[in-house]
N, C-alpha and C positions, 0 to 999 in steps of 0.2 A: 143600330145599337152598338155600343163599344163595351169593352171590359170595364168593370167598376173602377172608379178613380182610385189611384194609388199615389200616396204622397211621394214615395221614392221615385226618382226619375232614372230611366235607363235609356241608353241610345241603342237602337235596334237596327241592324243591317240585314235586309232581306236580299238574298242572292238567288236568282233563278239560273239554273245551269244551261249551258249551251246544248243544243240538240246534236246528237250524232247525225252526220250527213245522211239524208235519205230522200227518196222521191217525194214523200209526203210533206216535207217542210217547204218545198218550192224554192229553196234557196238559190238554185241556179237560174231562176227567173228574176231575182231581185235586181240584177243590173239593168233589166228592161223597164224598171219602174222609176218613180221619182223619189229616190232616197230610201226605199224600203230596205230594212236590214234584218227583220225577224218576222215570224209567222203570225202569232197572236199574242196579246198581252195575257200573262198567266192569271187565271181567275183565282186559284187557291191562295197564292202568295200575296196577291193584292188584297184579297179579302182579309187575310190575317193582318196585313199592314193596317187596314182600316179599323180592325177590331182592337188594336193595341190601345192602352189608356191614352186619353187625349193629350196628356202632358208629356208623353214619351216621344222624343224625336225618332222618326223612322226614315231610313234611306233605302231605296229600292234600286237594285242593279240587275239588269237582264244581260247575262253574258253572251247572248246571241247578238247583242248590240255592242257591248264593250265589257272587258273583264273587270272584276272588282280590283281596285288598286291598293297599293300600300296605304295610301291616305284613307281609303274607305275602312280598311281593317283597323288602322290606328284610331280612327274616330269612334268605332263601335265598342260597345260593352258586351254584346252577344250577337250571334249570327243565326238567322233562320233560313232554312233551305227546303225546297219542295220540288218534286218532279216525278217522272215516270221511269219505268225500267230502262228505256232506251237512253236515259240520262244518268244511269247508275254510276258509271265511271267518272263522269264530270262532277256528280254530287260528292263522291268520295274525295275528289281532288279539291273541291271547295273546302271540305272539312279539314283536309291536310293543311291547306294554306292558312285557314283561320287558326288552327292549332299552333302554327308557327308564331302567332301573335298572342298565344295563350288565351284565346277566346273560347267560351262555351258555345257549342254549335248544336242546334236542335233541327231535326228533320221531320217533316210531315208530308202528307200527300199520298197518292195511290200506291207508289212503289213500296214505301216502308210499311204502309198499312197492310199490303198483301204479303210482303216478305221482310219482316223486321231483321232477319238474320243476315240480310245483304249489307247491313250498315253497322258493323261492330265498333267502328271508331267514333261514332257520334256520341255526344254527351247525353242528349235527350232524344228519345224516339217518341213522336206523337202519332199514335196509331188510332185512326178513325177520323171523323169529321169534326168541325168546329163545335165545341161544347165544353163539358166540365174538364176535360184533359187540357184544353187551351187555357182555361182559367187557372188550373194548377200550375202549368208552365209559367204563366205570367207571374203568379204569386212566388214561385221559386226564384225566378230571375230578380224580382223585386227585393227578396230577402238577401240574395247573394248571387251576383252574376258570374262568379268564378266557376271554373270547371268542377263538377262533382267528382268524388273519389272513384266512383264507378258509374257505368251507364245507367240512366234512369229511363224506364219505359212507362209512358203515360197513355192509358187507353180510354177513349171516350165511351162512357156509359150513358150519359145524358146529352143527346145532341141538342144544339140550339135550334129552335124552330126557324125555318127559313124565312118566315115573315118578320123575324127580328134581325135578319142579316143586314149589316151596313152595306152601303154602296161600296164596291171595291175601290181602292185608292188609285183610280186611274190617273189622277193628277201627279202621282209619283213617277209614272212611266212616261217615256217619250213616245206617246201614242202615234204620232205621225210616222214613226219608223216601222210600224207594223203593217203587214199585208192585209190583215182583217182585224176588225174589232171583235170582241168576244163578250158573251153574256150567258148567264145560267138562269133558267126558269125553274127547273126541277132537279131532283136527285133521286136515284133509284130506278128500278125497272121491274115490272111484274113478271117478265118472262124468264125462262131458265135455259137459255141457249147453251149448249155444251161447250162452246168456245169462249164464253164470256164470264168474267169474275165479278161483274158489277152487282148482281143480287147479293153475293156474299159480302161484298165490301159496304154497300150502301142501302141494302134492303130491297124488298120486292114491292113495298108500298110507296109509290112516288110521293115525295114531299115537295111542296110548291111555294114559290113566292106569289105575291099578289100582282095583278096587272099593273097596279100603280107603282110598285117597286120596279117593274121592268121598264115602264116608260120613263121613270126618274133616272134609271141607269142609262137608258138611251140618250136622254138629255145630257147626262154627264159625259158620255162618250163624245157627243157632238161638241160640247164645251171644250173638251180636251183635244179635239182636232181630228176625230175619225170622219172620213168623207166618203168611204167606199161602202163595203158590205159589213154586216155584223153577223157572226156565226154563233148559233145557239149550241153551246158545248154540253148540253144535257146528255145524260146516259141514254135516254130515250124520250125525245120531246113529246111523242104521242103515247107514252106509257099510261097517262091518264087522258084519254081522248076527249072527254067532256071538258076538262080544264083547258086543253089545248084549243078546242073550238071556242071556249069562252074568252080566251086571250086574243084571238085573231082580230075581232073588231077594234080592240084597243090598239093593236099594232097598225091596222089600216088607218085609224084616225090619227095616230101619232105620225105616220108617214105623210099624210096630207098636211099636217101642221108643219112638219120639218121641211116639206117641199115649199110651202108658202114662205117660210123663213129663209130658205136658200135662194129664193128669187128676189127677196127684198134687198135694198142697198146694204143694210147692216149684216145680212146673212149670206152674202155672195161667197164668203170664204168657205162655205160648206158645199159649194157646187162642183168642186173639182172631181173629175172622174178617177176612179182607181180600178186596177185590175181585179177581177173576181174569179178566183179559181173554182172549178166545179167540185162538188163533194164526191167522195169515193162511192162506188156502187153500194157498198155495205152500209153506208151511213146516210145516203141521200134522202131516204124517207123519214128518218128519225132525227136528223140534225139539220134544220133549215137555216138558210141565210136570208137576211132581209137587206135590200139596198137602203142606204141612208138618204136617198133622194129619189 
């Protein structure tokens, strides 16, 4: 599902910020791989890119691979940014660079949703998940892409059902440059661990995609060039244990099908091996990886 069609056309530049160097991004292992430059394709920003009206040109830049250029900013009519707290400095830098071209900049994602006060320079704050706030942002940009007189805060009150989510726009990303593929099955977690803000941000009742959506996204990742492992970025993959168990037969059947395709003459491009980093101890049980072959 996309946003409703809008006659006015806007050019949207989605920029994902570079990660601050850390052990968890595996960047020091990239020289040992076959051209890998970044960890995982960002689900949130690619989902938003896919949700834009069909007639709106969208360009995606991951600054872990290359920085947004002068030509990118000159092409755009508005800039969208998303990221986590560890990318705070880089997100504010993207905003500064976009403002140098007098572009309106909107920020969404987990960091701004948890701490809106971290981002006083942005023109639009999108607080919460994909939903009515997203539609309002699109409507505002359609009416007038210029910078508003003061910061506008849009808060999601009505989330879009995950069964209506479009397939993330993987085709806009240079998928072969990522260490892992990424996919999301659910959002939210029923537990209330004292160190975690997920229930506050995304709720305690896990919301789900269908198994058919997941296998369609896996097909899209294969089509775009993923050949190693795919990481489920769910807040807690087993938050709804019955749903997780129900999904597994679909994953098994999909892997069998993908393996058959990888051994056929037309599918041998899927058979290259990629490095597969292990999950951290805190996430190993709740965020599984599946090999693509």
